[in-house]
N, C-alpha and C positions, 0 to 999 in steps of 0.2 A: 512545586506545584510541576507537575508532567505537562506535555503536550498534551495528553488523552484529557486531563482533569481540565486544561486549560479550554481544548475544544468542547466538553460538555457544559462548562459554565458559560461561555458563549451562547451556545445555544439555548441555554434557559434563559439566559437573559433575552435573548431574540424571542423566544416565544412567549415570554411576560411581556412583552413591548406590545407584540402584535394584539395579544388579549385583550390590553388596556384600550387601544386604536379604535376597536369594532373590527366588523367586517367590512367596513364601508370606508375606513377613516373616520368616524363619526364626526370628529372633531378637526377636520381636515375637507379645505377645499378641492373636490375631484373636479376630472373635466367631465364626468358626468353629471354631477351635481349644477355644474355651471352651464352647460348646455341645456338639463333638463330647465331651469330659471330663466334661460335665456329664450328659450322657447315659450314658455305661456307670458311673457314680457311682450314678447313679439305681438304672441295673439292678442293681449288687452291692446297694444298700440294700435293694431290694425283697426278694431272694432273703433277706437277712436279719432282715427284716420292722423294718427300721427307717424310719419316716417322716422323710427330713431334710430340712434347705434347705442347698442346693451354692452357695458364691459361688466364682467366680473373678475375680482383681482383676488387672492388668497392673502393670507393673514398678516404677509409681507408687503403688502402691497402690489404685488408682481401681478402681470395679467394672465387668465386663465385662459377667458376666451371674449373675443370682442366680435361683437355681431354689427354688420352695417344693414339694414333693411333697403331695398331697391328704393331711390330715392331720397335716399337721407342726406344731409347737407354733408359738404368732406370738413367742414369745421367741428361738426359732433363726434366724430372719431375722437381726438384728443381730448376734447371736454368730457364725452362721457368716460373715458380711461383716466383722467385728471379726478375726476370724482369718486371713480374706486378707489382710487391711493389714497384720497383727501380723507375719507369715510374710517379708515383702519387707520390711518397716521393721527386723526386727531379725534378717533373712537364716538363719534357723533355724525350725527345726519347732514348734509350739505344746508338745509334747510334751517336748521338748529344754528349752524355756525354761521349764514348767514346774518341773525341775529346778533351774535354776538360779535361780527365784524363790522356792523355797521359801525358811525362815525359815533363815537361819543363810547363804544361798545370796549368791554376789556379786551376783546381779541383783532382791534381795528390795525388793520394794513398787515395782518397774518397773508393775504393773498400774496404779498412780495416776498415770502419766505418759501424757504424748500425749492429753490429755484424755480419760483413760479407755479410750482404742482398743485399747489393749493388753490381750489372750487371754492366760491362763497355764495352760490345760490342754487337753489334746490335742485334735485335729480339722482341724489347720490345717498344710500344708505348702509348703515353697516349690517352684516349677515353675522347672527349668533347661533350659538347651539350650546344649549345646558349655558346661556349666561358668557361666555366665551366668543367673541369674536372671530369668526373662520374664513372672513373674507369680507368685501367692498361690493355691491352693486351699484354701478353708476348710467345715467339715462340720460341723453339730450338726444333737441331733433325736434321737439315741441316748444311749447310757452314755460316757464318756468313754474307754474302750476300744473301745465301736463308733467311734464318730467319728472316732477315732485310726485303727483300720485301714481305716476308708473313706476318708481321706484322704492315706493310706502305697499303698493301691493306687491312689488317682485319679494320685497322685503315678509311680505307675510305670506307668500307662494314659499318660499324659501322654508318655512319652518314643515311645510309639508314634502318636502322633496326626499325621496327615498333614494337610499343608494343600489 
């Protein structure tokens, strides 16, 4: 193959890859999606009277967006971030994980693994598109029940977020 043929082949591959991902990276967490989700969860948190930190990660557990509402607890920053990591790393909500990590549960003690990044109480939800995890949502600032409700709300809202 000469240089021109290689160039044409590379261009075809790149165009094909772009076509598969869709106009907005349907199977990818984007900053635009993360911001839209954060805004929706923040509005619900205000309605509930909760000053939350809302963290959205990508499919690798890396932060895409972290938003701290005025008056949120300083400690909530790390907790929300680690919830967004946990749900991607273990492919389940932190509320579901809490049951499995309870004494006598099959994952008892898991919070002591992964350099302490695993959170075992509610407020984290995996975010999926077409059955594939594309990111994680972590919410912290209220009670475990409030955080769980906000994260569950965020998971539902994510299904409606457009690019």
